[in-house]
Backbone bond lengths (Angstrom), bond angles and torsions (degrees), N, CA, C in turn:
res aa  C-N    CA-C-N  psi(-1)  N-CA   C-N-CA  omega(-1)  CA-C   N-CA-C  phi
1 X - - - 1.451 - - 1.509 107.00 -
2 X 1.317 116.15 142.49 1.451 118.08 176.84 1.515 110.20 -84.83
3 X 1.332 116.46 166.32 1.451 121.29 -172.38 1.545 112.63 -66.37
4 X 1.295 118.41 -35.83 1.453 120.81 178.35 1.532 111.05 -63.78
5 X 1.325 115.67 -41.92 1.481 119.83 178.37 1.532 110.20 -65.93
6 X 1.339 116.42 -40.00 1.461 119.31 177.29 1.516 110.60 -56.55
7 X 1.314 117.22 -47.72 1.468 120.73 179.93 1.519 112.43 -65.74
8 X 1.314 117.82 -35.36 1.457 121.05 174.97 1.533 110.57 -62.36
9 X 1.315 116.12 -43.56 1.464 121.09 -176.97 1.515 112.99 -67.68
10 X 1.337 117.82 -34.03 1.474 119.50 -176.51 1.545 112.01 -93.85
11 X 1.339 116.18 1.85 1.474 118.67 -177.37 1.499 111.17 70.22
12 X 1.333 116.05 43.69 1.474 122.33 -176.77 1.490 114.10 -109.64
13 X 1.322 114.93 -178.34 1.460 122.97 -175.49 1.538 110.75 -117.60
14 X 1.326 115.52 83.86 1.475 120.89 -178.51 1.523 111.65 -59.35
15 X 1.336 116.85 -47.38 1.475 118.92 -176.58 1.513 111.66 -62.20
16 X 1.300 117.18 -41.75 1.469 121.04 -179.44 1.511 111.55 -64.00
17 X 1.311 117.67 -45.40 1.473 120.26 -178.12 1.524 109.05 -69.86
18 X 1.347 117.52 -36.65 1.481 119.30 178.66 1.521 109.95 -65.71
19 X 1.329 117.59 -38.59 1.470 121.02 178.32 1.518 110.55 -63.77
20 X 1.332 117.73 -38.38 1.478 121.05 -179.72 1.518 111.52 -73.74
21 X 1.329 117.79 -43.68 1.455 120.46 -171.75 1.520 112.58 -95.67
22 X 1.331 117.38 -35.88 1.455 121.76 172.12 1.501 118.97 81.96
23 X 1.340 116.26 3.67 1.458 118.97 -177.17 1.523 108.74 -155.29
24 X 1.343 115.71 127.85 1.462 119.41 178.46 1.535 111.23 -63.78
25 X 1.325 115.94 -34.39 1.472 119.73 -179.87 1.543 110.47 -63.32
26 X 1.325 116.62 -40.92 1.461 121.48 178.49 1.542 110.60 -68.93
27 X 1.325 115.76 -39.67 1.468 118.46 178.71 1.527 109.39 -60.87
28 X 1.322 117.03 -47.70 1.471 119.81 178.63 1.513 110.92 -59.64
29 X 1.349 117.78 -42.31 1.460 120.97 177.32 1.527 110.72 -57.05
30 X 1.326 116.57 -46.33 1.467 120.54 -178.88 1.507 112.01 -68.21
31 X 1.329 117.02 -35.75 1.475 120.84 177.70 1.553 109.72 -64.51
32 X 1.282 116.58 -40.46 1.476 119.32 178.60 1.530 111.38 -68.35
33 X 1.325 116.59 -36.38 1.491 119.83 175.31 1.521 109.24 -65.55
34 X 1.318 116.64 -40.54 1.468 120.43 177.84 1.531 109.27 -60.21
35 X 1.306 117.71 -45.76 1.461 121.89 179.91 1.526 111.04 -57.13
36 X 1.291 117.88 -39.66 1.469 122.67 -176.60 1.545 112.67 -83.95
37 X 1.326 117.74 -6.77 1.456 120.35 -173.98 1.533 114.15 -78.83
38 X 1.312 119.16 -23.20 1.458 124.11 179.77 1.538 111.00 57.70
39 X 1.326 117.20 42.59 1.453 120.87 -177.61 1.514 113.40 -59.92
40 X 1.337 117.37 -42.29 1.470 118.71 -178.97 1.537 110.04 -71.96
41 X 1.332 117.24 -33.68 1.445 120.09 175.45 1.531 112.32 -60.58
42 X 1.319 116.65 -42.84 1.451 121.89 178.14 1.507 110.37 -61.60
43 X 1.325 115.76 -42.72 1.486 120.08 177.47 1.523 111.08 -61.23
44 X 1.328 115.27 -46.92 1.481 120.50 -179.29 1.540 111.06 -60.55
45 X 1.301 118.32 -39.86 1.459 120.52 179.22 1.534 110.48 -65.96
46 X 1.314 117.78 -36.09 1.456 120.73 176.18 1.534 111.03 -66.82
47 X 1.331 116.07 -40.88 1.468 119.91 177.80 1.538 109.39 -63.64
48 X 1.327 116.71 -45.21 1.470 119.61 -179.17 1.537 112.19 -61.91
49 X 1.331 116.12 -31.68 1.474 122.00 177.36 1.527 111.57 -81.11
50 X 1.330 118.05 -8.70 1.447 120.94 -179.41 1.505 113.34 74.69
51 X 1.328 117.62 19.90 1.465 123.10 -177.31 1.546 109.10 -93.34
52 X 1.300 116.50 91.25 1.473 121.93 -175.63 1.538 112.01 -63.20
53 X 1.302 116.91 -43.50 1.464 120.35 -178.82 1.509 111.10 -62.93
54 X 1.319 118.06 -42.00 1.479 122.10 179.28 1.516 109.28 -70.75
55 X 1.304 118.23 -38.98 1.494 120.86 177.01 1.533 108.87 -60.89
56 X 1.329 116.93 -44.55 1.463 120.13 178.05 1.528 110.68 -60.59
57 X 1.332 116.29 -44.06 1.465 120.25 -179.90 1.533 111.92 -57.71
58 X 1.347 115.28 -45.11 1.471 119.07 -179.73 1.530 111.83 -67.62
59 X 1.338 116.21 -41.03 1.464 119.91 178.63 1.526 109.36 -66.01
60 X 1.329 117.70 -39.72 1.489 119.46 179.17 1.510 110.63 -65.22
61 X 1.323 117.91 -39.60 1.489 121.31 175.96 1.527 111.10 -62.00
62 X 1.315 115.69 -42.85 1.477 120.80 178.57 1.520 110.00 -63.76
63 X 1.304 116.67 -39.31 1.472 121.07 177.29 1.505 111.33 -59.33
64 X 1.333 117.27 -44.91 1.457 121.31 177.12 1.509 113.82 -62.02
65 X 1.328 114.58 -42.75 1.490 119.29 176.56 1.521 111.08 -61.18
66 X 1.337 115.97 -41.29 1.473 119.89 178.12 1.523 111.74 -57.55
67 X 1.323 115.51 -43.61 1.456 120.32 179.69 1.537 109.99 -64.92
68 X 1.322 117.21 -48.85 1.431 121.59 -175.72 1.540 113.17 -66.94
69 X 1.359 115.91 -34.10 1.460 119.35 -177.15 1.535 112.06 -98.78
70 X 1.326 117.90 6.40 1.455 120.47 173.89 1.520 115.26 72.86
71 X 1.310 117.17 29.14 1.469 121.41 179.53 1.504 109.37 -87.24
72 X 1.299 118.01 71.95 1.459 123.84 -171.66 1.549 112.17 -60.28
73 X 1.318 116.79 -47.25 1.483 120.78 -178.89 1.530 110.13 -64.52
74 X 1.281 119.11 -46.07 1.453 122.85 179.10 1.521 110.92 -65.78
75 X 1.328 117.60 -37.87 1.467 121.34 177.78 1.519 112.22 -54.95
76 X 1.297 117.21 -42.23 1.471 122.36 -174.84 1.528 110.46 -57.01
77 X 1.334 117.51 -50.34 1.468 119.83 -178.30 1.532 110.67 -74.64
78 X 1.334 118.12 -38.34 1.464 121.59 179.59 1.526 110.30 -62.51
79 X 1.323 116.25 -41.49 1.465 121.11 179.05 1.523 110.72 -61.46
80 X 1.319 116.76 -42.12 1.462 120.27 179.38 1.552 110.65 -65.32
81 X 1.312 117.26 -42.28 1.466 120.64 177.63 1.505 111.73 -64.55
82 X 1.325 115.73 -40.93 1.464 121.57 178.88 1.523 109.83 -59.31
83 X 1.299 117.38 -44.02 1.473 120.29 -179.50 1.534 111.08 -68.74
84 X 1.316 117.87 -33.07 1.442 121.10 177.58 1.558 112.67 -65.54
85 X 1.334 114.11 -25.61 1.475 120.11 -179.33 1.523 112.85 -94.42
86 X 1.304 116.86 -20.39 1.465 121.01 -173.13 1.544 111.90 -56.99
87 X 1.331 116.42 127.97 1.455 123.15 176.81 1.538 114.51 57.75
88 X 1.287 115.95 29.08 1.489 121.25 179.24 1.515 109.86 -106.83
89 X 1.298 116.07 154.81 1.457 121.64 176.47 1.531 110.98 -105.95
90 X 1.325 115.66 -12.00 1.460 120.81 -176.73 1.541 108.33 -130.59
91 X 1.321 115.39 141.82 1.457 120.33 -179.73 1.521 109.39 -83.37
92 X 1.324 116.35 118.91 1.446 123.12 176.38 1.514 107.67 -146.90
93 X 1.359 115.54 90.76 1.436 118.84 -175.34 1.537 110.10 -113.81
94 X 1.308 115.14 152.80 1.448 121.90 -178.20 1.499 111.34 -77.05
95 X 1.321 115.76 145.91 1.472 120.69 -179.25 1.517 113.41 -67.67
96 X 1.348 117.07 -42.81 1.448 119.85 -175.79 1.504 114.67 -59.53
97 X 1.354 120.03 -53.61 1.461 116.45 178.51 1.518 114.29 -65.06
98 X 1.331 116.67 -29.00 1.476 119.51 178.26 1.542 108.90 -67.61
99 X 1.326 116.44 -44.47 1.479 118.58 179.12 1.520 111.25 -64.21
100 X 1.321 117.62 -39.72 1.426 122.26 176.92 1.526 111.48 -64.43
101 X 1.316 117.78 -41.41 1.465 120.83 177.27 1.513 111.49 -63.03
102 X 1.317 117.26 -45.21 1.458 120.60 179.62 1.534 111.03 -60.87
103 X 1.317 115.65 -45.23 1.472 121.11 -179.25 1.535 110.58 -62.03
104 X 1.321 117.08 -48.61 1.470 120.64 -179.86 1.516 111.40 -65.27
105 X 1.329 116.82 -43.80 1.461 122.40 -179.51 1.532 109.36 -60.33
106 X 1.316 116.89 -49.63 1.468 121.29 -179.57 1.531 112.10 -60.53
107 X 1.325 115.25 -39.13 1.459 120.52 179.16 1.538 109.30 -62.47
108 X 1.300 118.07 -45.21 1.461 122.17 179.35 1.511 110.35 -61.77
109 X 1.328 116.78 -48.25 1.471 121.59 -178.28 1.531 109.44 -60.19
110 X 1.324 117.61 -44.68 1.463 121.29 -179.07 1.526 112.00 -63.90
111 X 1.312 117.56 -38.94 1.470 121.33 -175.43 1.498 115.11 -83.07
112 X 1.331 119.02 -20.77 1.466 121.93 -178.81 1.526 111.28 -55.11
113 X 1.311 116.73 -41.88 1.487 120.30 -179.23 1.512 113.27 -66.23
114 X 1.314 118.55 -21.46 1.467 119.88 -178.05 1.516 112.90 -87.37
115 X 1.331 116.55 -1.89 1.479 119.84 179.75 1.539 109.41 -74.19
116 X 1.316 114.66 131.66 1.464 120.72 176.58 1.526 107.00 -79.36
117 X 1.324 116.20 122.89 1.467 120.13 -177.73 1.529 110.57 -79.41
């Protein structure tokens, strides 16, 4: 799959990320690094441990990556979760944005390998 189709499939912003990064080869490199980073897994481990500050940190990092890599659809749910955790001492997140984040994140991870470099 080409990069433009990948971004169409994930509800992303190909033009924006290309304008920021300037090279399809670099975008693919960063997408593969994202795939290997296990960002959502790190967040889930923090939630399981009940560490709200660490969960917020991981969600905030994921939010930044979504912006930089043009993951518009994933950004929407991640941003909502990030705000639910901001300045809190206890983890209390809504099911809907979490389910949407997991679905979008998994879709991105699954499709990264199909990108033609």
